[in-house]
Backbone as CSV, one residue per row, in Angstrom:
resi,resn,N_x,N_y,N_z,CA_x,CA_y,CA_z,C_x,C_y,C_z
1,MET,-10.922,-37.593,-1.885,-9.656,-36.200,-1.519,-8.985,-35.662,-2.630
2,LYS,-8.847,-34.313,-2.793,-8.319,-33.860,-4.019,-6.924,-33.056,-3.627
3,LEU,-6.109,-33.181,-4.417,-4.797,-32.652,-4.189,-4.591,-31.167,-4.846
4,ALA,-3.953,-30.400,-3.966,-3.865,-29.173,-4.126,-2.461,-28.619,-4.101
5,CYS,-2.001,-27.252,-4.159,-0.735,-26.886,-4.347,-0.901,-25.431,-4.230
6,GLN,0.051,-24.682,-3.124,-0.054,-23.604,-3.224,0.798,-22.699,-4.455
7,GLU,0.081,-21.704,-4.843,0.489,-20.903,-6.107,2.180,-20.585,-5.879
8,GLY,2.635,-20.141,-4.956,4.006,-19.803,-5.008,5.001,-20.926,-5.311
9,LEU,4.434,-22.265,-4.985,5.357,-23.464,-5.443,5.389,-23.741,-6.837
10,ILE,4.567,-23.333,-7.485,4.133,-23.827,-8.985,5.395,-22.861,-9.940
11,PRO,5.962,-23.109,-10.833,6.684,-22.579,-11.751,5.944,-22.248,-12.690
12,GLY,6.347,-20.934,-13.425,5.488,-20.542,-14.487,5.502,-18.807,-14.352
13,ASN,5.084,-18.413,-15.390,4.999,-16.831,-15.752,3.849,-16.336,-15.677
14,SER,2.744,-17.011,-15.554,1.473,-16.659,-15.434,0.582,-17.633,-14.612
15,LEU,-0.540,-17.218,-13.838,-1.547,-18.090,-13.658,-2.046,-18.892,-14.574
16,PRO,-2.528,-18.838,-15.927,-2.756,-19.826,-16.540,-1.899,-20.867,-17.008
17,GLU,-0.502,-20.413,-16.935,0.225,-21.338,-17.332,0.562,-22.348,-15.987
18,ARG,0.463,-21.676,-14.989,0.699,-22.392,-13.469,-0.499,-23.482,-13.731
19,LEU,-1.913,-23.134,-13.758,-2.837,-23.929,-13.577,-2.649,-25.290,-14.751
20,GLU,-2.041,-24.699,-15.884,-2.159,-25.773,-16.920,-1.084,-26.920,-16.218
21,LYS,0.006,-26.582,-15.932,0.806,-27.482,-15.374,0.663,-28.438,-14.288
22,LEU,-0.321,-27.686,-13.065,-0.964,-28.426,-12.053,-1.701,-29.407,-12.636
23,ALA,-2.720,-29.076,-13.229,-3.577,-30.022,-14.162,-2.884,-31.228,-14.851
24,ALA,-1.752,-31.040,-15.543,-0.809,-31.924,-16.208,-0.242,-32.812,-15.257
25,TRP,-0.077,-32.336,-14.067,0.798,-33.292,-13.273,-0.095,-33.791,-11.919
26,GLY,-1.738,-33.843,-12.357,-2.573,-34.556,-11.339,-2.872,-33.886,-10.125
27,TYR,-3.081,-32.569,-10.149,-3.524,-31.374,-9.061,-4.834,-31.257,-9.658
28,GLU,-5.871,-31.133,-8.602,-7.206,-30.455,-8.893,-7.322,-29.078,-8.224
29,GLY,-6.619,-28.535,-7.420,-6.655,-27.472,-6.581,-5.514,-26.553,-6.315
30,ILE,-5.665,-25.275,-6.223,-4.558,-24.285,-6.120,-5.036,-23.283,-4.986
31,GLU,-4.044,-23.058,-3.925,-4.271,-22.361,-2.960,-3.557,-20.999,-2.995
32,PHE,-4.025,-19.918,-2.660,-3.377,-18.440,-3.110,-3.336,-18.077,-1.658
33,TRP,-2.332,-17.223,-1.634,-2.072,-16.274,-0.305,-2.857,-15.056,-0.626
34,GLY,-3.395,-14.524,1.038,-4.187,-13.972,1.011,-3.955,-12.210,0.536
35,GLY,-2.595,-12.143,1.079,-1.903,-10.755,0.784,-1.912,-10.236,-0.799
36,GLY,-2.660,-9.221,-0.979,-2.892,-8.549,-2.396,-4.015,-9.447,-3.148
37,ILE,-4.509,-10.221,-2.665,-5.742,-11.345,-3.884,-6.675,-10.197,-4.074
38,LYS,-7.199,-9.141,-3.276,-8.464,-8.504,-3.420,-8.310,-7.664,-4.895
39,GLU,-7.033,-7.536,-5.064,-6.695,-6.805,-6.540,-6.683,-7.803,-7.569
40,ARG,-6.548,-8.961,-7.448,-6.751,-10.172,-8.323,-7.530,-11.081,-8.522
41,VAL,-8.962,-10.773,-7.992,-10.027,-11.588,-8.326,-10.369,-11.550,-9.694
42,ALA,-10.510,-10.412,-10.441,-10.828,-10.633,-11.702,-9.867,-11.626,-12.542
43,GLU,-8.745,-11.466,-12.464,-7.619,-12.459,-12.860,-7.805,-13.646,-12.665
44,ILE,-7.939,-13.980,-11.247,-8.163,-15.635,-10.845,-9.281,-15.970,-11.471
45,GLN,-10.210,-15.291,-11.520,-11.763,-15.815,-11.882,-11.741,-16.294,-13.199
46,SER,-10.916,-15.239,-14.069,-10.808,-15.661,-15.634,-9.781,-16.845,-15.769
47,ALA,-8.837,-16.995,-15.153,-7.999,-18.038,-15.248,-8.755,-19.431,-14.848
48,LEU,-9.308,-19.528,-13.655,-9.896,-20.586,-13.281,-11.204,-21.068,-14.274
49,LYS,-11.618,-20.009,-14.757,-12.969,-20.111,-15.839,-12.530,-21.433,-16.822
50,ASN,-11.355,-21.383,-17.425,-10.878,-21.834,-18.446,-9.813,-23.200,-17.924
51,SER,-10.019,-23.665,-16.515,-8.814,-24.668,-16.057,-9.680,-25.539,-15.003
52,PRO,-9.336,-26.789,-15.263,-10.159,-27.864,-14.453,-9.949,-27.693,-13.029
53,VAL,-8.414,-27.330,-12.906,-7.860,-26.755,-11.413,-8.898,-25.588,-10.916
54,LYS,-9.253,-26.029,-9.627,-10.091,-24.935,-8.830,-9.504,-24.340,-7.659
55,ALA,-10.117,-23.190,-6.986,-9.300,-22.511,-6.028,-9.791,-23.540,-4.762
56,SER,-8.892,-23.825,-4.138,-8.986,-24.608,-2.909,-9.253,-23.840,-1.570
57,THR,-8.426,-22.897,-1.655,-8.406,-21.863,-0.308,-7.622,-20.578,-0.512
58,ILE,-7.867,-19.865,0.637,-6.990,-18.760,0.793,-6.278,-19.033,1.792
59,CYS,-4.856,-19.017,1.937,-4.067,-18.733,3.175,-3.814,-17.708,3.650
60,ALA,-4.296,-17.386,4.729,-4.106,-16.040,5.737,-3.927,-14.773,4.649
61,GLY,-2.977,-14.047,5.177,-2.300,-12.904,4.304,-3.301,-11.381,4.978
62,PHE,-3.803,-11.686,5.932,-4.548,-10.428,6.791,-3.409,-9.865,7.514
63,ARG,-3.642,-8.411,7.867,-2.791,-7.412,8.817,-3.615,-7.857,9.714
64,GLY,-2.883,-7.361,10.996,-3.118,-7.039,12.344,-3.216,-8.623,12.741
65,CYS,-3.804,-8.696,14.374,-3.705,-9.995,14.993,-5.042,-10.078,15.772
66,LEU,-6.163,-11.038,15.479,-7.125,-11.105,16.182,-6.963,-11.198,17.951
67,LEU,-5.818,-11.732,18.397,-5.499,-11.639,19.688,-4.653,-10.523,20.165
68,ASP,-4.535,-9.718,19.446,-3.510,-8.441,20.256,-4.349,-7.733,21.209
69,ALA,-3.491,-7.163,22.065,-3.973,-6.426,23.132,-4.305,-4.923,22.702
70,ASP,-3.790,-4.544,21.467,-4.058,-3.155,20.640,-5.560,-3.365,20.228
71,PRO,-6.691,-2.612,20.296,-7.819,-2.854,19.545,-7.696,-2.551,18.000
72,ALA,-6.883,-1.534,17.889,-6.836,-1.241,16.565,-6.044,-2.306,15.448
73,GLN,-5.257,-3.392,16.190,-4.889,-4.416,15.695,-5.789,-5.381,15.147
74,ARG,-6.814,-5.706,16.267,-7.800,-6.451,16.466,-8.772,-5.943,15.024
75,ASP,-9.121,-4.772,15.078,-9.854,-4.401,14.295,-9.566,-4.358,12.703
76,LEU,-8.190,-3.982,12.788,-7.775,-4.355,11.404,-7.764,-5.671,10.843
77,ALA,-7.177,-6.600,11.413,-7.485,-8.326,11.484,-9.067,-8.323,11.240
78,MET,-9.895,-7.970,11.717,-11.433,-8.430,11.440,-11.758,-7.650,10.312
79,GLN,-11.334,-6.782,9.833,-11.699,-6.062,8.312,-10.888,-6.899,7.344
80,ASP,-9.796,-7.019,7.530,-9.100,-8.137,6.530,-9.835,-9.287,6.349
81,ILE,-10.092,-9.927,7.578,-10.625,-11.352,7.446,-12.114,-11.304,6.647
82,ARG,-12.657,-10.306,7.176,-14.030,-10.236,6.168,-13.802,-10.157,4.739
83,ASP,-12.910,-9.131,4.419,-12.765,-8.890,2.973,-12.110,-10.250,2.426
84,LEU,-11.381,-10.787,2.870,-10.929,-11.987,2.181,-11.861,-13.073,2.068
85,LEU,-12.854,-13.240,3.357,-13.718,-14.230,3.019,-14.903,-14.013,1.890
86,TYR,-14.923,-12.673,1.884,-15.812,-12.319,0.508,-15.072,-12.680,-1.202
87,VAL,-13.676,-12.631,-1.029,-12.943,-12.865,-2.001,-12.932,-14.344,-2.198
88,ALA,-12.833,-15.040,-1.159,-12.982,-16.865,-1.132,-13.981,-17.201,-1.905
89,GLY,-15.220,-16.499,-1.362,-16.353,-16.961,-2.043,-16.503,-16.285,-3.533
90,ASP,-16.024,-15.316,-3.759,-15.990,-14.947,-5.218,-15.243,-15.823,-6.297
91,ILE,-14.328,-16.518,-5.562,-13.382,-17.235,-6.513,-13.685,-18.929,-6.304
92,GLY,-14.785,-19.100,-5.484,-15.120,-20.653,-5.102,-14.370,-21.259,-4.425
93,ALA,-13.680,-20.732,-3.588,-12.665,-21.117,-2.768,-13.228,-21.922,-1.363
94,THR,-12.761,-23.045,-0.687,-13.317,-23.661,0.566,-13.511,-22.645,1.676
95,GLY,-12.361,-21.676,1.868,-12.433,-20.586,2.791,-11.269,-20.057,3.156
96,LEU,-10.927,-19.451,4.165,-9.716,-18.560,4.409,-9.202,-19.176,5.683
97,ILE,-7.855,-19.482,5.605,-7.147,-20.381,6.775,-6.842,-18.943,7.506
98,VAL,-7.139,-19.020,8.789,-7.058,-18.102,9.995,-6.346,-18.701,11.186
99,VAL,-5.100,-18.059,11.467,-4.324,-18.319,12.425,-4.445,-17.211,13.648
100,PRO,-5.202,-17.461,14.900,-5.516,-16.467,15.763,-4.244,-15.448,16.422
101,VAL,-3.131,-16.082,16.542,-2.076,-15.236,17.055,-0.669,-15.932,16.670
102,PHE,0.217,-15.433,16.404,1.646,-16.053,16.223,2.540,-15.667,17.395
103,GLY,3.310,-16.503,17.815,4.234,-16.459,18.979,3.469,-16.605,20.419
104,GLY,3.884,-15.718,21.312,3.732,-15.718,22.697,2.376,-14.960,22.631
105,PRO,1.625,-15.000,24.028,0.424,-13.983,24.168,1.082,-12.528,24.260
106,ARG,-0.331,-11.789,23.553,-0.024,-10.519,23.546,-0.926,-9.568,24.603
107,ILE,-1.829,-10.486,25.183,-2.822,-9.911,26.046,-2.263,-10.241,27.482
108,PRO,-2.386,-9.266,28.363,-1.889,-9.016,29.849,-2.262,-10.328,30.538
109,ASN,-1.491,-10.831,31.207,-1.675,-11.942,32.388,-2.480,-11.222,33.574
110,LEU,-3.714,-11.792,33.677,-4.531,-11.197,34.909,-4.953,-11.971,35.801
111,SER,-4.220,-13.041,36.200,-4.278,-14.267,37.146,-4.091,-13.152,38.277
112,PRO,-4.731,-13.683,39.243,-5.891,-14.968,39.542,-7.199,-14.929,38.621
113,LEU,-7.591,-13.467,38.213,-8.738,-13.270,37.554,-8.922,-14.299,36.244
114,ALA,-7.797,-14.191,35.611,-7.769,-15.024,34.150,-6.540,-14.991,33.852
115,SER,-6.039,-16.104,33.250,-4.796,-16.086,32.337,-4.758,-15.567,31.042
116,PRO,-3.918,-15.471,30.352,-4.094,-14.759,28.684,-4.489,-15.739,28.041
117,GLU,-4.340,-17.149,28.340,-4.965,-18.167,27.358,-6.517,-18.167,27.718
118,GLN,-6.896,-17.805,29.165,-8.424,-18.078,29.246,-9.139,-16.647,28.445
119,LEU,-8.243,-15.544,28.731,-8.783,-14.407,28.048,-8.640,-14.577,26.358
120,GLU,-7.681,-15.119,25.742,-7.775,-15.310,24.514,-8.880,-16.143,23.991
121,HIS,-9.389,-17.083,24.532,-10.104,-18.085,24.428,-11.458,-17.157,24.303
122,GLU,-11.602,-16.668,25.021,-13.180,-15.973,25.272,-13.288,-14.848,24.290
123,LEU,-12.124,-14.265,23.993,-11.630,-13.045,22.922,-12.173,-13.801,21.573
124,LEU,-11.419,-14.794,21.193,-11.759,-15.386,20.056,-13.138,-15.734,19.969
125,LEU,-13.831,-16.286,20.681,-14.943,-16.870,20.411,-15.840,-15.437,20.351
126,LYS,-15.586,-14.455,20.986,-16.405,-12.946,20.862,-16.254,-12.706,19.467
127,LEU,-15.144,-12.742,18.910,-14.780,-12.130,17.395,-15.247,-13.094,16.296
128,LEU,-15.401,-14.485,17.010,-15.736,-15.438,15.667,-17.227,-15.283,15.694
129,GLU,-18.148,-14.910,16.700,-19.196,-15.000,16.605,-19.879,-13.692,15.618
130,ASP,-18.712,-12.829,15.531,-19.136,-11.489,14.089,-18.846,-12.351,12.870
131,LEU,-17.429,-13.068,12.810,-16.988,-13.295,11.780,-17.805,-14.419,11.108
132,VAL,-18.204,-15.180,11.671,-19.006,-16.366,11.180,-20.376,-15.917,10.223
133,LYS,-20.862,-14.729,10.633,-21.919,-13.907,10.048,-21.466,-13.554,8.635
134,THR,-20.189,-12.974,8.586,-19.784,-12.788,7.252,-19.487,-13.688,6.585
135,ALA,-18.868,-14.883,6.979,-18.447,-16.143,6.173,-19.897,-16.967,5.674
136,GLU,-20.991,-17.094,6.281,-22.091,-17.103,5.907,-22.646,-16.277,4.570
137,LYS,-22.643,-15.094,4.849,-23.003,-14.250,3.729,-22.082,-14.628,2.576
138,ALA,-20.692,-14.660,2.582,-19.842,-14.860,1.537,-19.886,-16.306,1.076
139,GLY,-20.314,-17.365,1.814,-20.446,-18.470,1.181,-18.931,-19.298,1.364
140,ALA,-18.200,-18.718,2.324,-16.959,-19.641,2.653,-16.839,-19.794,3.969
141,HIS,-15.717,-20.608,4.102,-15.370,-21.140,5.693,-14.274,-20.335,6.532
142,ILE,-14.430,-20.265,7.839,-13.245,-19.558,8.500,-12.670,-21.060,8.625
143,LEU,-11.045,-21.113,8.518,-10.313,-22.438,8.749,-9.436,-22.066,9.989
144,LEU,-9.629,-22.581,11.184,-8.867,-22.430,12.195,-7.930,-23.245,11.905
145,GLU,-6.482,-23.003,12.192,-5.340,-23.512,11.922,-4.480,-23.805,13.225
146,PRO,-4.332,-24.842,13.580,-3.486,-24.996,14.742,-1.992,-25.036,14.212
147,LEU,-1.204,-24.364,15.044,0.747,-24.739,14.480,0.971,-25.256,15.684
148,ASN,2.427,-25.665,15.391,3.109,-26.025,16.424,3.694,-25.102,17.442
149,ARG,4.281,-25.917,18.370,4.732,-24.910,19.727,5.867,-23.922,19.489
150,TYR,6.575,-24.180,18.336,7.411,-23.017,18.180,6.994,-21.912,17.386
151,GLU,5.875,-21.618,16.723,5.052,-20.897,16.146,3.842,-20.083,16.913
152,THR,3.383,-20.836,17.846,2.439,-20.128,18.724,2.168,-20.880,20.059
153,HIS,1.461,-19.951,20.898,1.220,-20.682,22.078,-0.137,-21.156,22.320
154,PHE,-0.987,-21.044,21.485,-2.280,-20.949,21.281,-2.864,-21.913,19.908
155,LEU,-3.815,-22.853,20.418,-3.984,-23.614,19.343,-3.274,-24.294,18.837
156,ARG,-2.822,-25.489,19.339,-1.509,-26.604,18.769,-2.094,-27.577,18.546
157,ARG,-3.023,-28.168,18.650,-3.524,-29.330,18.447,-5.052,-29.298,17.987
158,LEU,-5.282,-30.346,17.074,-6.680,-30.272,16.712,-7.761,-30.119,17.702
159,GLU,-7.728,-31.017,19.000,-8.498,-30.814,19.746,-9.008,-29.491,20.316
160,GLN,-8.052,-28.516,20.427,-7.963,-27.232,20.726,-8.916,-26.648,19.712
161,ALA,-8.552,-26.547,18.407,-9.463,-25.996,17.592,-10.794,-26.490,17.579
162,THR,-11.126,-27.866,17.756,-12.467,-28.417,17.582,-13.390,-27.635,18.774
163,ALA,-12.474,-27.503,20.007,-13.197,-27.108,21.266,-13.576,-25.616,20.558
164,ILE,-13.099,-24.952,19.965,-13.478,-23.606,19.690,-14.730,-23.751,18.827
165,CYS,-14.793,-24.768,17.877,-15.932,-25.026,17.082,-17.043,-25.516,17.978
166,ASP,-16.718,-26.250,18.775,-17.993,-26.879,19.591,-18.651,-25.823,20.464
167,ALA,-17.673,-24.761,21.182,-18.144,-23.618,21.787,-18.949,-22.707,20.840
168,LEU,-18.727,-22.732,19.532,-19.423,-21.928,18.584,-20.023,-22.342,17.427
169,PRO,-21.015,-23.523,17.594,-21.453,-24.067,16.663,-22.074,-23.704,15.630
170,HIS,-21.473,-23.395,14.231,-21.734,-23.010,13.231,-21.101,-23.550,11.794
171,PRO,-22.055,-23.862,10.787,-21.405,-24.644,9.702,-20.347,-23.833,8.777
172,ASN,-20.146,-22.698,9.122,-19.146,-21.788,8.267,-17.628,-22.023,9.343
173,LEU,-17.742,-22.533,10.250,-16.483,-22.573,11.242,-15.897,-23.785,11.347
174,LYS,-14.773,-23.986,10.925,-14.235,-25.346,10.629,-12.705,-25.385,10.827
175,ILE,-11.993,-26.255,10.767,-10.618,-26.341,11.016,-9.786,-26.859,9.890
176,MET,-8.459,-26.755,9.930,-7.532,-27.064,9.311,-6.528,-28.022,9.781
177,ALA,-6.225,-29.093,9.350,-5.197,-30.145,9.851,-4.125,-30.348,8.982
178,ASP,-3.080,-29.711,9.547,-1.512,-29.517,8.927,-0.650,-30.623,9.367
179,PHE,-0.140,-31.319,8.377,0.531,-32.728,8.824,2.116,-32.152,9.587
180,PHE,2.577,-31.109,9.059,3.711,-30.955,9.490,3.657,-30.386,11.015
181,HIS,2.636,-29.739,11.280,2.456,-29.426,12.878,1.665,-30.484,13.449
182,MET,1.093,-31.350,13.087,0.429,-32.397,13.410,1.652,-33.385,14.079
183,SER,2.752,-33.397,13.104,3.805,-34.367,13.447,4.574,-33.978,14.523
184,ILE,4.503,-32.641,14.937,5.189,-32.216,16.211,4.309,-32.322,17.398
185,GLU,3.203,-31.874,17.247,2.108,-31.750,18.395,1.111,-32.882,18.651
186,GLU,0.987,-33.697,17.697,-0.106,-34.768,18.049,0.649,-35.963,18.493
187,ALA,0.192,-36.574,19.503,0.506,-38.144,19.946,0.373,-39.230,19.007
188,ASP,-0.716,-38.902,18.206,-1.087,-39.848,17.004,-1.980,-39.224,16.329
189,ILE,-1.365,-38.816,14.988,-2.109,-38.203,13.893,-3.019,-38.928,13.583
190,PRO,-3.482,-39.953,13.171,-4.649,-40.793,12.769,-5.631,-40.558,14.020
191,THR,-5.438,-40.761,15.086,-6.324,-40.722,16.087,-6.914,-39.389,16.257
192,ALA,-6.023,-38.151,16.234,-6.476,-36.950,16.165,-7.216,-36.424,14.998
193,ILE,-6.881,-37.064,14.031,-7.971,-36.759,12.803,-9.438,-37.408,13.187
194,ARG,-9.362,-38.601,13.516,-10.824,-39.175,13.635,-11.365,-38.636,14.794
195,ALA,-10.553,-38.099,15.871,-11.394,-37.145,16.655,-12.073,-35.943,16.377
196,ALA,-11.131,-35.359,15.517,-11.815,-34.158,14.948,-12.882,-34.303,14.062
197,GLY,-12.684,-35.254,13.191,-14.187,-35.661,12.347,-14.476,-34.676,11.463
198,GLN,-15.873,-34.331,11.350,-16.340,-33.343,10.581,-16.071,-32.128,10.766
199,HIS,-15.257,-31.637,11.647,-14.878,-30.189,11.906,-13.663,-29.929,10.764
200,ILE,-12.854,-30.960,10.153,-11.865,-30.615,9.308,-12.446,-30.324,7.927
201,ALA,-12.241,-29.118,7.340,-12.437,-28.763,6.059,-11.613,-28.513,5.373
202,HIS,-10.419,-28.693,5.317,-8.989,-28.386,4.719,-7.744,-29.322,5.543
203,VAL,-6.818,-29.356,4.499,-5.701,-30.098,4.966,-4.336,-29.463,4.073
204,HIS,-3.496,-29.315,5.055,-2.087,-29.129,4.593,-1.126,-30.203,4.579
205,LEU,-0.337,-30.350,3.506,0.613,-31.385,3.469,2.198,-31.209,3.580
206,ALA,2.757,-31.693,4.309,4.163,-31.049,4.452,4.784,-32.278,5.145
207,ASP,5.897,-33.025,4.828,6.532,-34.037,5.732,7.235,-33.461,7.031
208,SER,7.793,-34.422,7.785,8.325,-33.944,8.920,9.354,-32.890,8.965
209,ASN,10.075,-32.791,7.803,11.253,-31.651,7.734,10.683,-30.599,6.767
210,ARG,9.357,-30.562,6.689,8.766,-29.302,5.789,8.856,-29.341,4.380
211,LEU,9.195,-30.594,3.857,9.290,-31.043,2.549,8.491,-31.390,2.024
212,LEU,8.312,-31.818,0.842,7.301,-32.762,0.169,6.901,-33.941,1.005
213,PRO,5.917,-34.455,0.796,5.350,-35.715,1.531,6.249,-36.879,0.760
214,GLY,6.867,-37.871,1.827,7.595,-38.831,1.240,9.161,-38.427,1.460
215,GLN,9.553,-37.211,1.712,10.989,-36.788,1.871,11.327,-36.698,3.536
216,GLY,10.483,-37.131,4.264,10.808,-36.916,5.743,10.105,-38.324,6.452
217,HIS,9.937,-38.176,7.765,9.343,-39.643,8.540,7.973,-39.776,8.845
218,THR,7.074,-38.655,8.198,5.698,-38.827,8.790,5.191,-39.822,7.975
219,ASP,4.188,-40.727,8.558,3.401,-41.867,8.071,2.055,-41.033,7.557
220,PHE,2.284,-40.820,6.420,1.104,-40.366,5.669,-0.033,-41.185,5.304
221,ARG,0.547,-42.589,4.844,-0.516,-43.610,4.668,-1.490,-43.579,5.937
222,SER,-1.316,-43.661,7.184,-2.385,-43.959,8.081,-3.189,-42.719,8.297
223,GLY,-2.404,-41.554,8.205,-2.947,-40.171,8.272,-4.206,-40.305,7.100
224,LEU,-3.536,-40.427,5.851,-4.839,-40.313,4.776,-5.858,-41.339,5.245
225,ALA,-5.498,-42.570,5.358,-6.614,-43.556,5.980,-7.488,-42.930,6.929
226,ALA,-7.156,-42.228,7.760,-7.941,-41.680,8.817,-8.939,-40.663,8.232
227,LEU,-8.336,-39.968,7.242,-9.008,-38.981,6.709,-10.322,-39.556,5.708
228,ARG,-9.826,-40.566,5.267,-10.762,-41.497,4.417,-11.837,-41.781,5.424
229,GLU,-11.506,-42.462,6.413,-12.447,-43.026,7.519,-13.509,-41.952,7.961
230,ILE,-13.117,-40.664,8.123,-14.015,-39.585,8.432,-14.806,-39.146,7.238
231,GLY,-14.615,-39.485,6.121,-15.372,-39.304,4.971,-14.797,-38.008,4.678
232,TYR,-13.556,-37.421,4.768,-13.314,-36.292,4.210,-12.912,-36.249,2.655
233,ALA,-13.401,-35.208,2.059,-13.597,-35.313,0.594,-12.763,-34.177,-0.241
234,GLY,-12.508,-33.272,0.648,-11.839,-31.888,0.384,-10.476,-32.000,-0.211
235,TYR,-9.961,-30.636,-0.124,-8.843,-30.507,-0.899,-7.511,-30.658,0.331
236,MET,-6.348,-31.354,-0.370,-5.539,-31.199,0.502,-4.146,-30.356,-0.301
237,ALA,-3.860,-29.259,0.342,-2.863,-28.555,-0.419,-1.533,-28.658,0.090
238,LEU,-0.243,-28.803,-0.673,1.040,-28.515,-0.354,1.479,-27.312,0.308
239,GLU,2.010,-27.504,1.338,2.331,-26.280,1.994,4.026,-26.563,2.525
240,CYS,4.931,-26.167,1.587,6.207,-27.089,1.924,7.394,-26.283,1.097
241,GLY,8.539,-27.066,1.447,9.913,-26.435,0.593,9.617,-27.625,-0.683
242,ILE,10.622,-27.254,-1.464,10.747,-28.325,-2.440,12.505,-28.277,-2.531
243,ALA,12.889,-29.460,-2.414,14.218,-29.934,-2.630,14.622,-30.166,-4.044
244,GLY,14.755,-29.444,-4.794,14.917,-29.669,-6.246,14.354,-28.793,-7.487
245,ASP,14.000,-29.294,-8.493,13.057,-28.642,-9.748,11.674,-29.013,-9.432
246,PRO,10.749,-27.631,-8.991,9.498,-28.145,-8.879,8.914,-28.865,-9.984
247,ALA,9.252,-28.719,-11.309,8.753,-29.388,-12.348,8.995,-31.011,-12.397
248,VAL,10.077,-31.366,-11.592,10.254,-32.476,-11.342,9.687,-33.177,-10.126
249,GLU,9.597,-32.254,-8.946,9.212,-32.955,-7.797,7.874,-32.814,-7.591
250,LEU,7.127,-31.983,-8.057,5.704,-31.658,-8.072,5.042,-32.794,-8.487
251,PRO,5.330,-33.479,-9.671,4.710,-34.538,-10.333,4.955,-35.636,-9.460
252,LYS,6.012,-35.789,-8.988,6.550,-37.109,-8.448,5.947,-37.141,-7.017
253,ALA,5.493,-35.830,-6.189,4.799,-35.778,-5.027,3.342,-36.258,-5.426
254,ALA,2.718,-36.047,-6.389,1.382,-36.257,-6.751,1.179,-37.644,-6.875
255,ALA,2.057,-38.143,-7.685,2.091,-39.695,-7.804,2.260,-40.385,-6.414
256,HIS,2.970,-40.015,-5.789,3.348,-40.363,-4.479,2.078,-40.732,-3.420
257,LEU,1.342,-39.458,-3.680,0.138,-39.288,-2.673,-0.989,-40.018,-3.359
258,LYS,-1.085,-39.973,-4.477,-1.971,-40.912,-5.177,-1.873,-42.317,-4.841
259,ALA,-0.812,-42.861,-4.937,-0.449,-44.193,-4.580,-0.773,-44.568,-3.108
260,LEU,-0.794,-43.477,-2.195,-0.919,-43.857,-0.927,-2.345,-43.968,-0.815
261,LEU,-3.183,-43.087,-1.578,-4.400,-43.219,-1.667,-5.274,-44.267,-2.105
262,SER,-4.434,-45.014,-2.916,-5.387,-46.188,-3.648,-5.339,-47.204,-2.925
């Protein structure tokens, strides 16, 4: 397993400077925000070429919403996701993290014909049928992210995201396991990870209080052991707040995580 960190958490005046610090602190990957990244491809490729740190993933950053009632908003999300998948391929990232919808349902309740959640499930599958073709061409993965109940009503547990993957089997459709969201939604994090198995292609790290691992009460040791059991060898990226000086806390977090993995 390889440690990564979101770009916005790293101090520095330039991407090469941030990459140099990450490498010195024991990180192997960097996760980029999707907003505005299309204009940065040449910059990112140049910086990564001279660094041992590689692109892990692109985190969202697309406009619109896949599960909006407005077709224009769905089309906007589809086009941005297509573009970002190609960017992910161009910079060598695992893929693009995709949240289908934030908040409550945007689709009308058509009960007894169908609930909003039933309609969302079918709509997402239909849209993903198109998007996985782009992902395959781009050489990147769509990474479905379950969130917690306070951020979405849809896809809150790993099993719900894996059900989407099972309904649309494709090698470029995977899920992401986020320890912060799992600490709220999963009854048992290691059990959820083992059940998701090979569907997991990326991991986000944040403690129960959304600070750095080790600063809350999440049992990372058992969760990381479960990842090792399923043969996970991909990136685990920090997505969290930092209480203190990042130049002090990020090296400490890497050392803490590596100790848990040893």
